[in-house]
Each structure stands twice: as structure tokens, then as C-alpha cells.
N, C-alpha and C positions, 0 to 999 in steps of 0.2 A: 636720368631718364627726363625725356623734357617737362616742359613747363607748361606746355599747352595739357598733354596726359597728368602732371600730379594735379592742377587744376582740376579737369577731371573725375579723377577718383576724390579727389578731395569733395567736391560736389555728393559725386552721388552714397558717401559716404556717409555726409550728410542727412540728405533724402531716406536715404536706412534708417541711420541714427533717430531721424524726428517717424517713424514710419514707428519705428517697437517702443518708441519710451512716452508718444502718446496714451495709447495702454491706462500705461499707471496713476493715469494727471487724475484725479477724484473732480466724477459728470464727464469729464469729456472723453475717458475711457471704456465706459457705458452709454453713453448717444452715441456712439460710432462705432458698437463690440461687434457688427454685422462687415463691418470694410476689414479693422482693422484686424493682428491679431489677436489669438488668444491668451500669449503669455504674459505677463506682468508684476511686477514685483510685489510681491509678497511681504505683506509685516513680522516681524520678526515674537514668538510671547514678550520679551519687555517693552515693548510695541502694542501692539491691538492686545494684554492681556491671554490667559487663559489659565492653562491647570502643567506645572513641574512634579514629576512624578521620580521617585529613584526607585525601584522593581527589585528588590533581591530573588535567585530559582534555585531555588533545593536540587538542582544537580545530585546530591546523593540519590534524590529521589527518581531519577535517568539510569541509574546505578542499576534499583533494585528494577525497574523495572526489567531495564534490559535481563539481568539477571532468571528474573518471571520465565520471560521468551527464552533462552537459552535454555530451560528448564524444560519446557514444554518441545522445545526441539528437538532435545538430547530423548526423549521420554515419545517421538515420534518418529526418528532418525531408530534410535534399538527395537521398535514393535516392527519393520522394515527388516529388519537383523535377525529376528526371533528371541530378542532378549528384553524379557519385562521389567521392565521400569517399577519403584513404586514410588508415590509419594514426593512425585520433586517440588520441590515451593524454597522459597526465603529466610532461611535465621536470622536472625540479627542484623542484617538493612544491609549484608554485602555478603551471606556466606545463601553459597548450591550445597541445598540438599538431597539425596532421593538414595533408594535403599534395591538392592542388588537381591531377589529372595535367592538362586540359583546361583551359588559360587563357582560353580563350571562356567558360570556366560563368564564373566571376569577379567581373561587374559581378550577376549573377544570385545568385553566395552572396552578396556584400555584405548584398545587400536582408534576401535572408533572416535574417542572423545582426544586423543590424540593427530586423530584426522580429518577430523570434521568441530576441535573444539581447543584449536593450540592458543587460545586468547584466552580462555582458563586455569589455574595451575590447581593438582586434586591434593589433599593430603593424603596418605595413605591411610588405607577403606581400612575401618573398624568392625568390626565381624562379634558380632550380638549372640547371643546365647544358641537360640535358632538358627544357628549357619548363613544369617544372614548377614549383608555385609551396608556400610555405613558407610555414602560419600556423599566426601563436603569440597565444597570449593568452591575460587574468587575467584578474580579475572585481575589477571596482571597487571601491576601501577601501570606502565604502559599506555594500557586498554584502559583504561578506569578515569586517566587524563584526558585523554582521550571522548570518552564519553561524555566527559563532562563537560571541553570545551564544544563539543556535537552537541548536546543538549542548548548552554548557553545560545549558541549560532542559529539553532532550530529554535530558539521558547524568539530569540531575536526579530529571525522572520514574522515567523511565527504571528507576533505582532508589532510589527508592521503592515502588511497583509490586515486583520486585521483591523486596523488608524485608518488605513485604504479605502478599506466600507462602510469606514462606521463618514468617511467626507471630511476627512479632519486637512486644510491646504496646509503645508510642509510645513510636516512631525518634522522635532528635530529626535533623534533616534538612534542612541549607543552603546553600544558597550564599556563597561568602569571593569577597575577592578573589582575584585572579595565576588568576584559573581552577579555582580549588578547589571544594571540597566536605567541609563537617565531617556529617556520619558519627555517630552514639552511639547507641548500640544493648542498652538494658537487659535485664538479664537471659541476655545468651548467655553461651554455656559454652563456645561452640569457636567460637576464631576462627580459626583456617584452613579452614575451610567455609565461615564470614558472607564474609571476607575474597575466597574461589574464589566463592563466587555474584555479587557486588559486582563484583567489575575483570572478571569474565571478558566480551570481549567478543564472545562467540554473534556472531561474526555470517557468517549463514547465507548460503551461494553454491553455486547447480548450473552444473555448466563441464560442455563436451561434452570427451569421452575422445575422445586425439590417438592410437590405438595407431602411426598410420604414421610417429611417432615416437622416438628414440631420446631417454628420458629423463634419461640420463646423460650429454648431449653438453655441453659446456661453453659453447658457443652454443645455443639455439634460436632457431630460424624465428621471422619476424617474428608475434606477435600467439599464440607458445604459450609458454608457461611451465611450468615441471616444482616440482612442489608433492610432498611427501613424506607415505608413505599408512599409513594407522592400523591399525596389524598385529593382525588379530581371534588373533591365534596367541600376542602376546606376545612379540613378540623387538623393541619400545618403537618410541614417532617414529623418523619417520626413518631407519629400516633399507630401508625400497625406498619409490619412487621413482613418480609417476604424471604423462607430457605428458597436460593440459588447454590447450584454446581458454583466453589468458584471459581474455575475456569473458565474462560471468558469464550466463548464459541468465534467472534471475532470481535474486531474494534473501532474507533472512527479513522484509526486513519487510513480506511479503502473505504470512507464516504468522496468520493469524487463532487457532494453540491447537496446543498442544502438546503430549502426553500421554505418562508413560513406561507401554510395559506386556511379554510376555510372550509367544516363539514357544514352540515345539513340545517343546523342547529345555530350557524355562524358562531364556530366556536372549534380558532384561534390552535395551530397545531403545525409539525411544523414535518415536508415528507424529506426521504434521504435517497440520492441516486447512489450505487456501488458502483465502480470500479470496475473492471473484468476481474480481477483475482475475487474479490468480498462478496461479487452476482452468481461466481461458480460457489461458492465456498457456502456464500446464506440457500442458495438452492439445493447442495447437499444439506447442511442442516436440517435443513427445515420438511425436505424427504424420508430423512432416516426419525425424527421426530415428529409425527404428525400424531393427534390428539394429547400431546405433551406444552403446556406454556415457555414459554421465553421472556421472560423479562430483558425492556428495552431502557437500564444503569446510563447515568450520566450522572456523573462529580461524583459517583456510591450515591446515587437513590437510584429508584426504579422509578422508574416514566407512568412504565404501561406493562403489563403480561397480561399480552391476550393469547389467545392457544389456536396451533398451530393448527388447522384446521386439511392442508392441503399442503406440496409442495409448490412451491413461493421460485415462480422466475421471477427474471427481467427486472435483475439487483434493481427491484425499489420498498422498502420504507419506510415508518411514518410515528414520529414520538407527538405522540400524544398526551395534555397532559392543563392544569387547567390555571391555562398564560391564557393573559390577557393579550391583546395585536403588538404591545414596544416588544412585550421576553420573547414572544414568538420571532419575532423579526430580527431581537440583538442572539439569540439561543440558534438561529438559523446563520448570522457570521461568523459567528466563533464558529462552531460545524464549518461554518464552508473555508475561513478562513484553515483552515488544520486545529489540531487541538497541540494543547501547551507539551512537550514534555515530559516537564515536570513544573511540581507548583511552585505562583512563584506569587509574595506576597509582595505591599507596597509598607515601602519602609519612611516615605516621604512623602507626602504628598502638599505642596502650598499651591493654595491660586494668586494671578495676581493680577487684581481689578485693572479694567478697561480705562480710569480716571488715574491710577498711576504707567497704562502708557503715553494717553493723550499728553498724561506733561514729561515725559521723556517724551516724546514730537516736540512741546511745541520748543525744549529746552533744546534740541538739535538744532534744527533749523534752526536757532535765534543763533545758534552759534555758527553756523555754519554761515548765513546772511554776513554778523560783523565781520568773524575770518574772512569772508569776500567781498565785504564793503572795502573792509583795511586795503589789503591787497591790492582791488582794484587801485583803486585810489591813493595809493601809494606808487601804484607800476606808471601812472594817468602824468604824477607831475614831474617824476624824475627824469624818465622815457618819454616822454614827451607824447606824439604821437604813435612813436613804436609800441609806446605803454598803452595805447590803446589798441592798440594789436595783440600787443601782450593777455587783454583783458580778454580782447573776443577769442582768441582762441581757448583761456581760463572755460568760455560757457560749452563753445563751443567741446570740450576736455570733460566737463559738467553733462553735458550731453549723449553723448558717451555710454558716462561710466554707466546714465539711466540702462539702454536702450540696452546694454548686455544685460546687467543682474532683472530689465523686463524679460532679452529673448532665452530668457536660463530657464527663468521664471525664479530668480535666485531670494533669499531672505535676505529684507533688512535689518540690520537692529540698533542697538546703539551703540554700540563699540562701531559697526560699520557706521555709523554718522559717522564718528572719532573718523575712521580710514575719510572720507571724504571730507571733514576739514584738511587731513593733514592730504591734503592729495589735495590743497588748492594753496598750499607752499610751497612745495613743489615743486609742484606744475607748472607756477613760476620762474624759480629757481632755472629749468633751462636755460629758457627768456633772455636772464640773467645777463650766465655763459658766454647765451650765444653774440647778446648783444653788446659787453662787454667782448669780443674779440671784432666783435666791428670798429668799434672805437678805434678800437685802437689801433687797425688798419688801418680808418680812413686820418688818426693824425697820422701816417705814414706814408698819408699823399697816396693812399691807392684810389682808383675812382672808387662810385656808389656804390654800382652793378661788378671791380672784383671784389670788394672788399664785403659783400651779400660772401658769394662764396666763400673768400680764405673762414671768414668769418664764423660762417654754417661749419664749412670742412674743417676747421681747427675744432670747435667743436663740440663735432656729435662725440670723435669716442670719448672722452669727457663724461659729457653726459649716458654716452650710450654704459660702460663700464662703470657708471654708479647705477643706473636703472637696475642692472643687469642687479650684477651686491644686493641691491633693496628684492628683489623679486625674489633669492635664492633663500632673503629671509623669510617672505610672505609666503614658502612652500613648503619651510621646516615649521609654519607658523599653525599653518594650514594639515598638517599633515598630521604632527601630535596637539593641536590642539585641541580646548572642547570649545561647544558651539558661540560662543560668545569673539573668542581668539578666533576660533576661520573668520569666522561673520567681520571681521576687523580686518584680516588677511584675505579675501574676496573683494572688497569694494580696493584694496589698499594698491594689490594689485592694480586689479584693473585700469585704476587711475594711471598706474605708473606707464603702461602698455601705450592708454589713451594720451597722457600725457607726452609722453614721446611722441607721439602719429602728429599730434596737434603741434610742435614744436616744434620738430625737426625736418616734417614733412611739407606741412600744410604753411608752416609760417613760410618756411624756405619760397614757397611759388611765390605768395603773397610780394614778399620784400623782392624777389625776381622781376617780380611783374612790375614795382612801385621804384624798382633803383633805373630800370629800360625807363621809362617816363618820367623820370624825375627834375633835369633840367640841371641849371648852373646852381640852383637851392642847394642841392642834395636832399638827402630821407632828413629824418625828423628823428635823429637819435641820442 
């Protein structure tokens, strides 16, 4: 590549890096935000402070819920085949039980189960005294593992959606062994609200109310359960009970949107919009049960139980309760982001104060400045004017790192600062190899221009080989490491790429131009 093109590309890269680095400069980026890019470097938990959470996902509950849904699907498909199925229920958490009252339908039912439910394994049916058959089945081990893994992935996705709507910049969310999820929320100052939003299952269901059943009975009739009623008058949860049908008519999986709103009395509530499937089911259920009450159940508590006056079309409903504005907003967030497939418990909670983060920032910046200062002084003392050029290239490398992290909105952590400090030493290492090669060529009697060309050509191979192997190591660190290690890998790999560009590409253009006009004194190296 020609010298002119090298210089033009170097200048263009410099200008572009300045544009993307300025938004991350405190004060300057805010003042010029109308003309500068929006992306900037975000500070990690260890620098900005915030919350560190370890969440445990009860995946066995997701398996139990899947069994309950399978039981309802079996009963519905059996009805289409004129087969009566009684009381499908989950027993022991991992077994599905139901009754076949008519023995002549056994073969037909077996064919239906084998055709539509291959993921279920059933024991030999037990025949009761009245001639009924009791079926007991469970998921295959492969299906159980798939459901547990899917529940963990769905919980991860749901938590990420909730955090995005909560407004946290650059959270760190990742899976861990043992059905755990690690969450780091930089800049969050209200840990209680964050834990409530992340840990709330938000399992929404619509049940038909059984007004003919006394909810205070010790033993409920088959297919009926008693749930606590959320008292709008502030008498507390569980002060009253309400009897509802055990099987839900509709669940929160069919909710497409949820928003907080206010009634005529300025009381907060949550409006719901169903997707196409949910709207059709809601319209059918309300049309078939005019005059009955429908309970809106959230996480096992009945928030309201209005009377169905007429068929309700349009796919809209609402949840009213003794909500504050913040509670209605948070409930809308978790419903809009999706319900968790299984309960989530907070296993570990740590708060990192901003004072500790500021101390970390100060220590990291001090280390970077001291390291850079020593390197700059050594290069200028040992290599003369060529060392000054190496120092300028070091500053260019730091600018590229800042611009790269700002352009991608990367998060700067304390290990990331360590990676930058290490890059300072590695950046001048390439210059040292090149300069020693040039010295050798000058001692052999070559002209400055020929010595520069030979020095860069021969050193480039060694520099490329060493840096490529280091980049491979950083890729492995990023792929298999946790948050702090990933931060170190990001800054180190970005620094290596930037140092190769400045040492091999930009420096070569500067030295070639210098060697052409150095005169009889030669170059200072």
C-alpha cells in the first residue's frame, strides 16, 4: 500500500476514534450529546456500585406445570375422540394421574397417548373396584432434562426482559451451574424493588369462581381449590378466601401487553391485552359463563373476581387491587416481560457501594497513569525521537481502545482496567521489536529508508504470530470466563488489535516519511 494511502487511512481512523471516544469523557460527552454518537463506555458493578444477585430457579416446578398442561391436553383430545377422562392431576410433583371410567376405551386411549404424547411414559393401568382404570405416567428422562433446561433459558430471557424495562444500563446476566442465574445491576440504588421485580413469578391465571362451595371447608370437592383474596380495603392478604375451579381457563402466557392505568377515583390498576389465541379463548369463556364470576389470580392470590355480564370481545381485561402507582407499574413490567416458568429464589444478594467503586476507579487510573508514564519515559530515553513516536502511537492505541469500547457500548470493569494497563506494555513491545530490527539493518550499512523497510518487514511476522496467539487466549477467556474475566479479555483483545494497527500500519507510514527527508543525519533510533 502506498505511503499516501497509509497516511490518509491513519488520519481517518484517528478522527473516527475521537468522535466515538468523546461521548465517554465526563462532562464533554453530555454537553455535546446532540452531535456525538449515543453509545459510550459504561462502568461495571465494581466501578459504579450496584447490586449482585444469585438466583435459584426451581426447575422441578416447571416440570410439574408442564405435566398439568399435558393432563389438560389429554382430557381435551380424549373428549374429541368421545373418551371420558376424569380428574387429571399432578401427584408427587413428577407424576400425572387420571381416571378412565370405561374399560372399553382403554385401547383407544392407549393409541391416542402413543400418537400424541410420546414424551410420557405410563405404568400399567390399575383397575379399581368399580371397574375404573387409574393411569399414572411421567415424562421421560430426556424430556425432563429438556424441560428443565428450557425453563432455565426462559427464566434467563424473562429476567433480561424485566431488567431492560426496569431501565438498568449494561446488566450482566448469565447462567451458572446448579440451575442458578447470576445478575449484576450497576447503578441500581433500590435493591428491594429490584429483587421484587426479578423474583416475582407473575403467574397470571383466570379461574371460574365456585360460589356454591364454602371456601372455609377443610376438604374441598374434587376440582375445587380455595385461594386467598387480596383485600382492596387494606385488611391484608389471606383475610378472606374464595373457592375457584382448580383448572385455569386462561393463563398469562397469552398476555401480549400490560400497562398501568387509573380509574375515575384515581386508583391505579393494570390493563391487559391478549394475543390472538388468548382473545379467542377469553371471548369463548365469557360467552359460555355469563352470570358467573371470574377470578383473576396472580401468584396464587385472587386480586379481583368480577361478574361476567356479557361476552367480552376485543381481548382486553384489567387487574384491580389496592395498588400504589409504583406497584401497578412494576406489575405491568413483569406481566409485559413474561411470567417466569418456575419460582425464583434469591440465594445471594450483595450491594456494592459507590464509594468502593470510586476507590477502584481511582486506583485503576493511578496504576494506568504510573505504568504509562514509566513506559513513555523509558522509550523516549532509550530510543530518542523514535521512542517519542512510539509514545505517540501508545496514546493512539489508548484512543482506539476507548473509541472501540464506546462504539459497542462495552462495560469497563476493574479487570478491564488491568487489561488496559497490560496493553500499555504490550503496545510498546511491538515497537521494540521493530526498532531493534531497524538498528541491525543500519549497522549493516543500509540507508535509513531501506533499513526502515527491512525492519518492518521482518518484525511484522514475529509481531503478528505473538499477538494472534494472545488473541486466541483472550477468545477462550471470553467464551468460558465469568464477568470480570470477560472484561479483562475484551480490553486486552481490543488493545492488541489497536497496538498492531498503530505499530505496524501507522508507525510504518511515519517512519517511511521521516526516512525520506532525514538527510545525512539519519533517523534517531
